[in-house]
N, C-alpha and C positions, 0 to 999 in steps of 0.2 A: 656659648657653643661646644662643650665638651658635655654639658648634662643631655643637649639635644642631639649630640650624636651618638651617645651612647643609647637614649632612647631610641633612635634609628636604629642600630646595632643590632638590640636586645629584641625586637621587630613590636615594639609597644606604638603607644601616639597616644595623643591628647585629645580625648572626645571634643569634635565639632571644631579640629584645629587642621589644617594640610601638613602634610608633613615635613614640607618644604616652607611652611612657616612657624615650625617651631621652636627657632630659635627668636623669630624675634616676639614670637607670643611670649617666651619666656622673660628675654630682656625687658619687654613691656611691663608685665609683674615685679622681676625686680627690682624695677626701676619705681614701679608704686608702694615698693615694701620700706625702701632704702629710708626715705625720708621721712615717715611718720615713726619707725623704729629708731631711727638717729633721733627724732626729738624729743622721745619716749626714754630712751637710756639717757640723754642730757638733764631733763628735768627730775630723774630720778637722782643723778649725780649734786644739781643744783640744789633738790631739798630740803637734805639736813641742813645747807650752809642757810636756807631761808628761814626753818624753821628756827633756827637758835638767834635768830637777827629777832624772828617776830616775836617770840614767845619768852627772850632773853634766858632761856636753858644754858649752864656751861657749857663749854665747846664738850666735854665728856660725855655729858649726855647726848648732845649732838653725834658726836662720834657714833654713839650706840647703833644708831638709825641713820648710819651711813650708808651710800649707793649700794656697795656691795651686799652690806646686809639686806637692802631691800628685793635687791636683785635674787638672791637666797631663797629668803621667806616666798616672795611671787614665788618661782620656779617651785619651791617645795609644794606651796600652795595647789598649782595648776597639776602638779603628777598627784596629789592625793585627790582632787577633784574626779580626776580620770579614774584613777581606781577604784574609787567609789561608782563611779558611771557604771565601768565594768562589772563590777562585780553587782551592781542590781540588774543590769541586763541580762549576767548570766543567770539570775534567780527569775527571770520573767516581769523584773518589773518593768514600769513604763521608764523609770530613769530618776534621774538625783535632779537636773535643771530643767526639766518641762516644763513648758511655759503652759498656764490656762490649765492647772488640773481642777478638779471638780472635787467641792466637798465629796464624802460619803454621806450616804442619807442615814436617819437615825431608825 
């Protein structure tokens, strides 16, 4: 409700969504994001224990792959990819993650 109110007060809108339906739209989007996000975080939290049990690692080794460490690594990786993408776009390249790249001819 607060986000929808701020959008309205600042004269903004979401393309394709009527102004009076903004709150409902944002609530639907939020509901669709919460379940997959929470399942992902649960997998990240349980993953070290599963790896330790399956591969019989000592708990000290499994602790290095803890949920917090994995989240930090993923966050740093995403940030690095975003910076590389911005740098490539700044230099007028097609991008780092663009699909369907054609090989250069000889």
